N, C-alpha and C positions, 0 to 999 in steps of 0.2 A: 844514929848511923849516917855517915856521910854518903851521899848519893849524887849521881847525875840525875836529871829529871827523868830520863828514859829508864832509869833503874828503879824508880820508886814503885813499891808494891803496896797493895792495900793491907797486907799483913804487917807492914812496918808500923812500929808503935810511934816512933819519933824519928825525923830525918833532919839532916843539915844539908842545905843546898846553896849554891852560889850562882848568881845569874844577873841579868840585866832586865829591868822593868821595860816592857814593850807597850804597855797601855794600862790605864786605870779607869775605874768607873764605880761609883757607889760603894766604896769600901772594899772593892775587889781590885786586884792587880794581876796582870799577866806577866809571868816571869819566864824568861828564855835563857838557856845555857848552851846552845849549840847542839844539844842532843834531843831537845824537845821543848815544849812549853807547858806551863801549868797555871791554873787560876789559883790565886792566893787570897784567902779571906783574912784581912788584916785591919787592925784599928789604926795602924801607923799611916800617916800621910806620905805616900810615895809618888815620885814623879817619873815620867817616861825618860828612859836613858840612864836612870840611876842604877849603880851596881850595888847589890846587897847580898848579905848572907842571911838566910832565914832558917830558923829552927821551928819545926812545926809537926803537926800530926796529919798524915794522909787520911782523907775522908772520901767516900764514894758519894757522888751526887749525880743522879740520873745516868748511872752507868759509866761515869767518867771520874777519874781521880782528881781531887782538888787538895789544897793544902790549907789547913787551919793554922795560921801563924801564931807562934807563942813568943818568939823573940825575933826582932828584925834589927840587923846591924848594917849600917852603911859601910861600904867597902870601896870607896872611889879609887884608892891607890893600888888595889889588888890586881896583879897581872894575870889576866884570864888564861893566857896560854900556859904560863908556868903553873898555875893552880891546877889546870886540867892534867898536865903532865905529871905533877906530883900525885894527884888523885889516882891516876892510872897505875903509877909505879907502886904506890902503897897497897892498892887493891890486888895487885898481882904478886905481892911479896918481894918486890924489887929493891926495897930499902930495908 
């Protein structure tokens, strides 16, 4: 299920999110998409400022949602504004 970070629920089985890495440490990355941020547990080496699409499983850790990454795809050419606009239109049945 494609989501903005603010839309992720612990009941989601698997989600797809797009965002920018705002920090990394010890195999964890912080991903932001303008609606929120989430810690991502990933084996992929990610760098601050990198745009990525992540498929993963939401998990609860100490009362907060995190994402266990399954697939990480670099998306440097993806236009963030157009992506968000398309996501909103598709979710509202506009297309």
